[in-house]
C-alpha positions in Angstrom: -37.4 9.8 33.7 -39.6 6.9 32.7 -36.7 4.5 33.3 -35.0 3.1 36.4 -31.4 2.6 37.3 -30.0 -0.5 35.9 -27.9 -1.0 39.0 -31.1 -1.4 41.1 -32.8 -3.5 38.5 -30.9 -6.7 39.4 -31.8 -6.4 43.0 -35.5 -5.8 42.2 -35.5 -9.0 39.9 -33.7 -11.0 42.6 -36.3 -9.8 45.1 -39.1 -11.0 42.8 -37.5 -14.4 42.3 -37.0 -14.8 46.1 -40.5 -13.7 47.0 -42.2 -16.0 44.5 -45.3 -13.8 44.2 -48.5 -14.8 42.4 -49.5 -11.1 42.1 -47.3 -8.0 41.7 -48.3 -4.3 41.7 -45.7 -2.1 39.9 -46.2 1.6 40.8 -44.9 4.2 38.4 -44.2 1.8 35.5 -42.7 4.5 33.2 -41.8 2.6 30.0 -42.5 -0.8 31.7 -39.1 -2.3 32.2 -40.0 -4.0 35.5 -42.8 -5.8 33.6 -40.3 -6.9 30.9 -38.0 -8.4 33.5 -40.8 -10.1 35.4 -42.2 -11.7 32.3 -38.8 -12.7 31.1 -37.0 -14.0 34.2 -39.9 -14.9 36.5 -42.6 -16.0 34.1 -39.9 -17.4 31.6 -41.6 -15.6 28.8 -44.3 -18.3 28.4 -48.0 -17.9 28.1 -50.1 -18.2 30.1 -48.1 -16.1 32.6 -48.2 -17.4 36.1 -48.2 -13.9 37.7 -50.9 -11.3 37.9 -49.1 -8.1 37.0 -50.8 -4.7 37.5 -49.1 -1.4 36.8 -49.9 2.2 37.7 -48.6 5.1 35.7 -49.4 8.8 36.0 -48.5 9.7 32.5 -50.3 8.3 29.5 -47.6 9.6 27.1 -45.2 6.7 28.2 -47.5 4.0 26.8 -45.6 1.7 24.6 -45.6 -2.0 23.6 -44.1 -3.1 26.9 -47.3 -2.1 28.7 -49.0 -5.0 26.9 -47.0 -7.3 29.2 -49.1 -6.1 32.1 -52.5 -7.7 32.8 -53.8 -4.2 33.6 -52.3 -0.7 33.5 -54.1 2.0 35.5 -53.3 5.5 34.3 -53.6 7.7 37.3 -51.9 9.3 40.3 -50.6 6.6 42.7 -51.9 8.6 45.7 -55.4 8.7 44.2 -55.7 5.0 43.1 -53.9 3.1 45.8 -56.8 2.9 48.3 -59.0 1.3 45.7 -56.5 -1.5 44.9 -56.5 -5.0 46.4 -53.7 -6.6 48.4 -50.8 -7.9 46.2 -48.1 -10.4 47.2 -45.5 -8.0 46.1 -45.3 -4.2 45.4 -42.6 -2.5 43.4 -42.0 1.2 43.6 -38.8 1.8 41.7 -37.3 5.3 41.0 -40.7 6.8 42.0 -40.6 7.9 45.7 -38.4 10.9 45.0 -41.2 12.4 42.9 -43.3 12.9 46.0 -42.6 15.4 48.8 -41.3 13.6 51.9 -44.5 13.6 53.9 -46.5 12.1 51.0 -43.7 9.6 50.4 -43.7 8.5 54.1 -47.5 8.1 54.0 -47.4 6.1 50.8 -44.6 3.8 52.0 -46.6 3.1 55.2 -49.8 2.5 53.2 -48.0 0.0 51.0 -47.4 -2.2 54.0 -51.2 -2.6 54.3 -51.5 -3.4 50.6 -49.0 -6.3 50.5 -48.9 -9.8 51.7 -45.2 -10.6 51.2 -42.8 -7.8 50.1 -42.5 -4.2 49.1 -39.4 -3.1 47.2 -38.5 0.5 46.7 -35.5 2.1 45.0 -34.4 5.7 44.7 -31.2 7.6 44.0 -28.9 7.8 47.0 -27.9 11.4 46.0 -29.9 14.4 45.1 -30.4 14.6 41.3 -32.1 17.8 40.1 -34.9 16.9 37.7 -37.8 18.7 36.2 -40.5 17.7 33.8 -39.7 15.2 31.0 -41.7 14.8 27.8 -44.2 17.2 29.1 -44.7 15.2 32.3 -44.7 17.4 35.4 -44.8 14.3 37.6 -41.1 13.8 36.7 -39.9 16.6 39.0 -37.8 15.4 41.9 -39.3 16.7 45.2 -37.4 14.7 47.9 -34.2 13.1 48.8 -34.2 9.8 50.7 -31.6 8.2 53.0 -31.0 4.7 54.4 -32.2 6.0 57.8 -35.5 7.2 56.3 -36.2 3.6 55.1 -35.0 1.9 58.3 -37.0 4.3 60.4 -40.1 3.0 58.5 -39.2 -0.6 59.1 -37.7 -1.3 55.7 -34.5 -3.4 55.3 -31.6 -2.1 53.1 -30.6 -4.1 50.0 -28.5 -1.4 48.3 -27.1 1.4 50.6 -26.6 4.3 48.2 -22.8 4.1 48.0 -21.3 4.1 44.6 -21.6 0.7 43.0 -19.9 -1.3 40.3 -22.0 0.5 37.7 -21.0 4.0 39.0 -24.5 4.6 40.4 -25.5 5.6 43.9 -28.9 3.9 44.5 -30.8 2.9 47.6 -32.9 -0.2 47.4 -35.0 -1.2 50.4 -37.5 -3.9 51.1 -40.3 -4.4 53.6 -40.9 -8.1 54.3 -44.3 -8.8 55.8 -44.1 -11.2 58.7 
């Protein structure tokens, strides 16, 4: 779905505030909620925004007014556009990695380490959720299930461990801090 889990959202926004990035790449923006949070809580809703915010979304049908909060939105497949992008201070990939098969996901998460100067944050359901296309978007199909071990094996730290939380969700949120 073109939305993320509200239980991970707070950890993502805390990560943005702690990282203090000047540039953010948001992969798989869906309806653009990360952009709304960044502009509201990090940039304080004031123009000119202090953060360069670039989004990538594979499905043009999700375009809506929230996309206007991004400096640029690239409509295209993440795997096809990532090599052509510059290095960002922070990269967000929230509720997206489960839409790739495991091998592609591992390759992408490793590649993101080379495209970031400070922090990558990723979130995904901590339990298998069957999902097919949505609004005619075949990219919405879930293709892989991720575990805490999958992320720690790739050098990511665990922020949210996939156990049921106070919102009734089971989400994994992980971060890679560039040293």
